[in-house]
C-alpha positions in Angstrom: 50.8 98.3 96.7 51.5 94.9 98.3 50.4 93.0 95.1 52.8 95.1 92.9 55.7 94.3 95.2 54.8 90.6 95.2 54.6 90.7 91.4 58.0 92.4 91.1 59.5 89.9 93.6 58.2 87.0 91.5 59.7 88.5 88.4 63.0 88.9 90.2 62.9 85.3 91.4 62.3 84.1 87.8 65.2 86.3 86.6 67.5 85.0 89.3 66.7 81.4 88.5 67.4 82.1 84.8 70.7 83.7 85.6 71.7 80.8 88.0 70.9 78.3 85.2 72.9 80.3 82.7 75.9 80.6 85.0 75.8 76.8 85.7 75.7 76.1 81.9 78.7 78.3 81.3 80.7 76.7 84.1 79.7 73.2 82.8 80.8 74.1 79.3 84.2 75.1 80.5 84.6 71.6 82.1 84.0 69.6 78.9 86.8 67.0 78.4 85.9 65.8 74.8 88.9 66.7 72.6 87.0 68.0 69.6 84.5 70.0 71.7 87.4 71.4 73.8 89.1 72.5 70.6 85.9 74.2 69.4 85.4 75.9 72.8 89.1 76.9 72.7 88.2 79.4 70.0 85.7 81.0 72.4 88.1 81.0 75.3 90.8 82.8 73.2 88.9 85.3 71.1 91.0 87.2 68.6 91.2 91.0 68.7 91.8 92.0 65.1 91.3 95.7 65.9 94.1 95.9 68.4 96.5 94.0 66.1 95.7 96.2 63.2 96.3 99.3 65.4 99.6 98.0 66.5 100.8 97.2 63.0 99.5 100.6 61.8 101.5 102.4 64.6 104.6 100.4 63.8 104.3 101.3 60.1 103.5 104.9 60.9 106.7 105.4 63.0 109.1 103.5 60.7 111.4 106.0 59.2 111.2 105.6 55.5 112.1 108.3 52.9 109.2 107.8 50.5 106.5 108.1 53.1 104.5 105.1 51.8 104.4 103.4 55.2 103.0 106.6 56.7 100.3 106.6 54.1 99.4 103.0 54.9 99.8 103.2 58.7 97.3 106.0 59.3 94.3 104.2 57.6 95.3 101.0 59.4 95.2 102.8 62.8 91.7 104.1 61.9 90.5 100.8 60.7 91.8 99.1 63.8 89.9 101.6 66.0 86.7 101.0 64.0 87.1 97.2 64.3 87.7 97.6 68.0 84.4 99.4 68.5 82.4 97.1 66.2 84.0 93.7 66.9 82.9 91.9 70.1 85.9 90.0 71.4 84.2 88.7 74.5 84.9 85.1 75.6 83.0 82.6 77.6 84.9 83.7 80.7 83.8 87.3 80.1 80.2 86.2 79.7 80.4 84.0 82.8 81.9 86.9 84.8 79.2 89.3 83.7 76.5 86.6 84.5 77.9 86.2 88.0 77.9 90.0 88.5 74.3 90.2 87.4 73.4 87.3 89.7 75.0 89.0 92.7 73.3 92.3 91.8 69.9 90.6 91.6 70.5 88.8 94.9 71.5 92.1 96.6 68.4 93.8 95.2 66.2 91.0 96.5 67.7 91.1 99.9 67.1 94.8 100.1 63.4 94.3 99.3 62.9 91.5 101.8 
């Protein structure tokens, strides 16, 4: 019984170290001052959300009063395509990943403290 707890504790310590290193890496990446690297990382800091944009355009087209109904025929599929892209497309940014990593780190630390 004691050996299995020690083994689980060693695994938790290894996971905790990995999460700490990952959180440090993400925080260091956000502090890079090189212009070209900063521009490249800017795309990760401001991830586009094509599904939301497509949904908004679809709703606007759907509600525009037009006698022939062409915009209604186009707006409906755009709304559905936007919902599909919203489910499939991962619009997470470095900030989101860092936040989730910190949450995981605090959960692991809380769990370790409850064992010890």
